[in-house]
N, C-alpha and C positions, 0 to 999 in steps of 0.2 A: 248395124254391125259396122265396125271400123273397116277401112280399106286395108286390104292385105296385098303385099307385094308377092311375086312368085317365089321369092326366097323364104318367105315366112312359112314355117311348118304348120300343117293343119292343127287345129286345136279341138279338144273334146270338152264337153260340159259334164261335170260330175256333180250330182246332187247329194247333199248331206242332210240327214235328219237332224232334228234339234239335239237328241242325245249324242249323236256322233260329233256334232259341232262343239258341244259342251266338253266331250272327252278330249278333243283336240286342244281346246282352250285350257283345260285343266292341266294337261301335260306341259303345255308351254308355261303355264303359271308355276308349276313345280320346278321346272328347269330354271326359270327366272328367280324364284325364291331361293333355290339352292345356290345359284351363282351369287345372289345378293348376300346371303349369309357368309359365303366364302370370302367375300371382300369387306364385310362389315367389321367395325371395331368395337361395337357396343356389347357384344356377347363374348364370354370367356373363350379364348382361342380353341381349347380342346372341344368344348361343346359346339362352337360355331362350325368347326371342321366336320364333326360327326353329323350334325344335322344337315349342314350344307351338302356334303357328299351323298347323304342318304336321299335328300330331295332331288338332287341332280341325277342320281342313279335311277330312282323310281320314275322320274319324268322321262329320262332318255329311254329306259327299257320299255315303258308303256307306250312310247311313241312308235316303236318298231311295228307292232301288229296293226296299228292305225294307219301308218304310212303304207304298209304292204297292201292293206285293203283299198286304200285310195289309189295307189298305183295300179292295182288290178282293175279297178273300176274305170280309171282313165284309159287304160289300154283296150278295154272292151266296149267303151262307150262309142256311140256313133259320132263321126266327125262332123263338125259344124261347117257349113259351106258359106 
């Protein structure tokens, strides 16, 4: 374990299952794909905006329950010493 100074806040370890990790990665991918389409020039602008905003919204909205679960786990996990 790395050396901690007294100013460092204690840290908790949160374990993720494979499906949870895949869900986190998928939401990040949707957000990235949505942003990529919003700035891309190879798709017709109206289609690009529609698909881009849809992917961005799905990715962002599906992140909320995952983030809430991970934050709850981190707050209730035992602290590492």
